[in-house]
C-alpha positions in Angstrom: -34.0 7.4 -7.9 -35.9 10.5 -8.9 -38.5 10.2 -6.1 -41.4 8.7 -8.1 -43.9 7.1 -5.7 -43.4 3.4 -5.2 -46.1 0.7 -5.0 -47.7 0.2 -1.6 -47.1 -3.5 -0.7 -49.1 -3.5 2.5 -52.0 -5.2 0.8 -49.8 -7.8 -1.0 -49.2 -11.4 -0.1 -47.0 -12.4 2.9 -44.1 -13.5 0.7 -44.2 -10.3 -1.3 -44.3 -8.2 1.8 -41.4 -10.1 3.3 -39.3 -9.3 0.2 -40.4 -5.7 -0.4 -41.7 -4.2 2.8 -39.2 -1.7 4.2 -37.5 -1.3 0.8 -38.1 1.3 -1.9 -38.4 4.2 0.5 -37.4 7.6 -0.4 -33.9 8.9 0.5 -34.3 10.5 4.0 -34.2 14.3 4.3 -31.3 14.3 6.7 -27.8 13.9 5.2 -25.5 11.4 7.0 -22.5 13.0 8.5 -20.3 10.0 7.6 -20.4 7.9 4.5 -22.9 5.0 4.9 -22.0 1.4 4.0 -23.7 0.7 0.7 -23.9 -3.1 0.8 -26.1 -3.5 -2.2 -24.5 -5.1 -5.3 -27.1 -3.5 -7.6 -28.7 -0.1 -8.1 -32.0 0.7 -9.9 -33.5 3.8 -11.6 -37.0 5.0 -12.4 -36.6 4.4 -16.1 -34.5 2.3 -18.5 -33.5 5.5 -20.3 -32.0 6.8 -17.1 -30.2 3.5 -16.4 -28.9 3.4 -20.0 -27.4 6.8 -19.6 -25.6 5.7 -16.4 -24.4 2.5 -18.0 -23.1 4.4 -20.9 -21.2 6.9 -18.8 -23.3 9.9 -19.9 -24.3 10.7 -16.4 -22.7 9.8 -13.1 -24.3 7.0 -11.1 -24.0 3.4 -9.9 -25.4 0.3 -11.5 -23.4 -2.6 -10.2 -20.8 -2.7 -7.3 -18.2 -4.4 -9.5 -18.3 -1.3 -11.6 -18.4 1.1 -8.7 -20.0 1.6 -5.2 -20.7 4.8 -3.3 -18.7 3.8 -0.2 -15.7 2.7 -2.3 -16.0 5.9 -4.3 -15.6 7.8 -1.1 -12.3 6.1 -0.4 -11.1 6.8 -4.0 -12.0 10.5 -3.6 -10.1 10.7 -0.3 -7.0 9.0 -1.7 -7.0 11.2 -4.8 -7.1 14.2 -2.5 -4.4 13.0 -0.2 -2.0 12.1 -3.0 -3.0 15.2 -5.0 -3.8 13.0 -8.0 -6.5 13.3 -10.7 -8.3 10.1 -9.7 -8.0 6.9 -7.8 -9.3 3.3 -8.2 -9.6 0.9 -5.3 -9.0 -2.9 -5.3 -9.3 -5.8 -2.9 -5.6 -5.8 -1.9 -2.4 -4.0 -2.4 -1.2 -6.7 -4.8 -4.4 -6.5 -6.8 -3.8 -2.7 -7.1 -0.2 -3.2 -8.2 -1.3 -5.8 -10.8 -3.9 -3.4 -12.1 -1.4 -0.5 -12.4 1.0 -2.7 -14.3 -1.8 -3.7 -16.7 -2.7 -0.1 -17.2 0.8 0.5 -18.4 -0.1 -1.6 -21.4 2.5 -4.3 -20.9 2.6 -6.6 -23.9 4.8 -9.5 -25.0 8.3 -8.2 -25.5 7.9 -5.3 -23.1 10.5 -4.7 -20.4 9.9 -3.7 -16.8 12.8 -2.0 -15.0 12.3 -2.7 -11.3 14.1 -1.8 -8.1 16.2 -4.7 -6.8 14.9 -3.9 -3.3 11.2 -4.4 -4.1 8.9 -6.3 -1.8 9.3 -10.0 -2.5 5.8 -10.6 -3.7 6.1 -7.7 -6.2 9.1 -9.3 -7.8 7.3 -12.6 -7.8 4.4 -11.0 -9.6 6.6 -9.6 -12.3 8.8 -12.7 -12.7 6.3 -15.5 -12.2 3.1 -14.0 -13.7 4.1 -11.3 -16.3 7.0 -13.4 -17.5 4.6 -16.0 -18.7 3.1 -13.5 -21.1 6.4 -12.5 -22.5 7.1 -9.4 -20.3 10.8 -9.3 -19.2 11.9 -7.9 -15.8 15.3 -6.5 -15.2 16.5 -4.9 -11.9 18.7 -2.2 -10.8 19.8 -0.5 -7.5 17.5 2.5 -7.6 19.6 4.2 -5.0 22.3 4.4 -7.7 20.7 6.7 -10.4 23.6 6.0 -12.8 22.8 2.2 -12.6 19.1 3.0 -13.3 20.0 5.2 -16.4 22.3 2.4 -17.7 19.6 -0.2 -17.5 17.0 2.1 -19.0 19.3 2.9 -21.9 20.1 -0.7 -22.5 16.5 -2.2 -22.3 14.1 0.7 -23.2 11.6 -0.3 -20.5 7.9 0.2 -20.7 7.6 1.0 -17.0 9.9 1.6 -14.0 8.7 0.3 -10.6 10.1 1.6 -7.3 9.1 2.0 -3.7 9.4 5.3 -1.9 10.9 3.5 1.1 12.2 0.0 0.2 11.3 -3.2 2.0 13.0 -4.3 4.3 16.2 -2.2 4.2 14.3 1.1 4.2 16.2 2.9 1.4 14.8 6.2 0.3 14.3 6.4 -3.5 15.0 9.7 -5.3 11.7 9.7 -7.1 12.3 12.9 -9.1 15.5 11.5 -10.5 13.9 8.2 -11.4 10.9 9.9 -12.9 13.2 11.8 -15.2 14.9 8.6 -16.3 11.5 7.0 -16.9 10.1 9.8 -19.0 13.3 10.4 -21.0 13.1 6.7 -21.9 9.4 7.0 -22.8 8.4 4.8 -19.9 5.8 5.1 -17.1 6.9 5.4 -13.5 5.0 3.4 -10.9 5.7 4.0 -7.2 4.6 1.8 -4.3 4.1 4.4 -1.6 2.8 2.1 1.1 5.7 2.4 3.5 5.6 6.3 3.4 1.8 6.8 3.2 0.7 10.1 1.6 1.4 11.8 5.0 5.1 11.5 4.4 5.4 11.6 0.6 3.3 12.2 -2.5 5.0 10.5 -5.4 2.9 12.2 -8.1 4.3 15.5 -7.1 7.8 14.1 -7.8 6.9 13.0 -11.3 5.4 9.5 -10.8 2.5 8.4 -13.1 1.0 6.0 -10.6 1.1 5.9 -6.8 0.1 2.5 -5.3 -0.9 1.7 -1.7 -1.8 -1.3 0.3 -4.7 0.2 2.1 -4.2 -2.6 4.6 -1.3 -0.8 6.2 -1.1 2.8 7.4 -4.2 4.1 5.7 -6.6 1.7 7.5 -4.2 1.4 10.4 -6.1 -1.0 12.7 -5.4 -4.5 11.4 -9.1 -4.8 10.4 -9.1 -4.8 6.6 -7.4 -5.7 3.4 -7.4 -3.4 0.4 -5.4 -1.5 -2.2 -5.6 1.6 -4.3 -3.9 3.2 -7.4 -3.8 7.0 -7.7 -3.1 8.5 -11.1 -1.7 11.8 -12.3 -3.4 11.8 -15.7 -7.1 11.2 -16.3 -6.8 8.7 -19.2 -5.1 6.2 -16.8 -8.2 6.1 -14.7 -10.2 4.6 -17.6 -7.6 1.8 -18.0 -7.7 1.1 -14.2 -11.5 1.0 -14.1 -11.5 -1.4 -17.1 -9.2 -3.8 -15.2 -11.4 -3.5 -12.1 -14.6 -4.4 -14.1 -13.1 -7.3 -16.0 -10.7 -8.8 -13.4 -13.1 -8.2 -10.5 -10.6 -7.7 -7.7 -12.8 -5.0 -6.1 -12.7 -3.4 -2.7 -15.9 -4.3 -0.7 -18.1 -1.7 0.9 -17.4 -2.9 4.4 -13.7 -2.8 3.8 -14.0 0.7 2.3 -15.8 1.9 5.3 -13.0 0.7 7.6 -10.4 2.4 5.4 -12.4 5.6 5.5 -12.4 5.6 9.3 -8.7 4.9 9.3 -7.8 7.7 6.9 -9.3 10.3 9.2 -6.7 9.6 11.9 -3.7 9.0 9.5 -1.8 12.2 10.3 -2.2 11.8 14.1 -1.1 8.1 14.0 1.8 8.7 11.6 3.2 11.6 13.6 3.3 9.5 16.7 4.6 6.4 15.0 7.4 8.4 13.3 8.4 10.0 16.6 8.4 6.6 18.3 10.4 5.0 15.5 13.1 7.7 15.6 13.6 7.4 19.3 13.8 3.6 19.1 16.2 3.7 16.2 18.5 6.1 18.0 18.4 4.1 21.1 19.1 0.8 19.4 21.9 2.3 17.3 23.8 2.7 20.6 23.1 -0.8 21.9 26.0 -3.3 21.7 23.5 -6.1 21.4 22.5 -4.8 18.0 24.7 -5.3 15.0 23.0 -3.0 12.6 20.0 -0.5 12.5 18.4 0.4 9.3 16.4 3.6 9.6 16.2 6.4 7.0 17.0 9.2 9.4 20.2 7.4 10.4 21.3 6.1 7.0 20.2 8.6 4.4 21.7 12.1 3.6 19.7 14.7 5.4 19.1 16.7 2.2 17.6 13.7 0.4 15.5 12.7 3.4 14.0 16.2 3.8 13.3 16.4 0.1 11.5 13.1 -0.1 9.7 12.8 3.3 7.8 15.3 5.4 10.3 16.9 7.8 11.4 16.1 10.4 10.3 12.5 10.0 12.2 9.5 8.9 9.4 7.0 8.7 7.7 4.7 11.1 9.6 1.5 10.2 13.1 0.3 11.2 15.0 -2.9 10.7 17.5 -4.3 13.0 20.1 -7.1 13.1 20.7 -8.5 16.6 24.3 -9.3 17.4 23.5 -12.9 16.9 23.0 -12.4 13.2 21.3 -15.7 12.4 17.9 -17.3 12.0 18.2 -18.7 15.5 19.1 -15.2 16.9 16.1 -13.6 15.1 13.7 -16.3 16.3 14.9 -16.0 19.9 14.5 -12.2 19.7 11.0 -12.4 18.3 9.8 -15.2 20.6 10.8 -13.1 23.6 8.5 -10.2 22.5 5.5 -9.7 24.8 4.1 -6.3 23.8 5.2 -6.2 20.1 3.2 -8.5 17.9 4.7 -11.1 15.6 2.8 -10.4 12.4 3.3 -10.3 8.6 1.9 -6.8 8.0 2.8 -3.3 9.1 1.3 0.2 9.7 -1.0 -0.8 12.5 -1.6 1.1 15.7 0.4 -1.6 17.6 4.0 -2.4 17.1 4.7 -5.5 14.9 7.8 -7.5 14.2 8.5 -9.5 11.0 11.3 -11.8 9.9 11.8 -11.0 6.2 13.8 -14.2 5.4 10.8 -16.3 6.3 8.0 -13.9 5.5 8.1 -11.1 2.9 11.2 -12.5 1.1 10.7 -16.2 1.8 10.5 -17.1 -1.9 13.7 -15.3 -2.7 16.8 -17.5 -3.0 19.0 -17.1 0.1 22.0 -16.2 -2.1 20.0 -13.3 -3.6 18.7 -12.2 -0.2 22.2 -12.1 1.2 23.5 -10.2 -1.8 20.9 -7.5 -1.2 21.9 -7.3 2.4 18.9 -9.2 3.9 20.6 -11.4 6.4 19.0 -14.3 8.2 19.1 -12.3 11.4 17.3 -9.2 10.0 14.1 -8.2 11.8 11.7 -5.5 10.6 9.8 -3.4 13.1 6.7 -1.5 12.3 6.4 1.0 15.2 3.0 1.7 16.7 1.5 4.4 18.8 2.1 2.8 22.3 4.2 4.7 24.9 7.6 4.5 23.5 9.2 3.4 26.8 7.0 0.4 26.9 8.1 -0.6 23.4 11.8 -0.1 24.3 11.4 -2.3 27.4 9.9 -5.1 25.3 12.7 -4.8 22.8 15.3 -4.8 25.6 13.9 -8.0 26.9 14.0 -9.6 23.4 17.6 -8.4 22.7 18.7 -9.9 26.0 17.1 -13.3 25.0 18.8 -13.1 21.6 22.2 -12.2 23.2 21.9 -15.1 25.6 22.0 -17.5 22.6 25.1 -15.8 21.3 27.2 -16.3 24.4 
């Protein structure tokens, strides 16, 4: 508001005073040192002409929180800066953000999406169960094999390629630059889910991606206190499409959630550094443990050149997946049930260490035959490493491995 004097309500009736007293005050002279939580769904102006200009996009401002909110806008500015993008648009969840990004790619009946075969199970479900209904076909390829990606792109002329920087749950590193080249040579957009890396480890737009998507729920918020998602774009016109989806579909990020994310972002580099250091030590330790059949961790499984090109050196990420020697659902359950410090949870990226069983959680809807073909066995357990003292995490994992091994004897 411009500062025009407001009506004094002190002489009004009780009900009027109850509604209006305390409101309509001028903005205080002191500037807050952190972004306030703007809970209001609506914003007013001193004149209809001014409101009309804001509604019409002639001047910046806020009119309705479904169209934009100051607290949410702060998250969007922060994420655009961290990902070195042109702009960002926030949503109520990571899946809502992914859905919006796909819609912004102008998928129409007959369009083809070329997706990594190792995508998060819900992402594939979104493509196959939702977009397929509207005539959008999804084909998959092993994005760690760039020749296979090129072959599928040549055969299907996709509208968009979808990948993850670090795949879920086998933690393969995608060569984003190579995949971006394939996408753009085919006239396609390239969409990257960067949740597992966070912008601390990788910035997909700098490798040629058109869209970087995050579940804000994970590393960016980092404290298991909020659900949210965001899309960051390289080119300004894509922001307009994303805002259009936000306004019409309505899957917005709330101001309370935005405030939680903002607080988390401020400690992201400190948390990620500690989590990556812990994860590396745990992965290296478990790789030598005879009670562990297999360890999946980028710093152990990927070529060093590729790892250092894609992720911030010297880190290999803060997630690892393991297969206990008793590679079975029973073995995985015994392992997870024996955990006392690590938390059994269906998310990741929190300050505490969590364990998830992909076959019954993230990839539950995937047919067992397809899971096994991709290498996701019934015994696979994914660990999201927290900031605890690493020796305490290792002690807990040792106890759990002993419990799993006892069922294998």
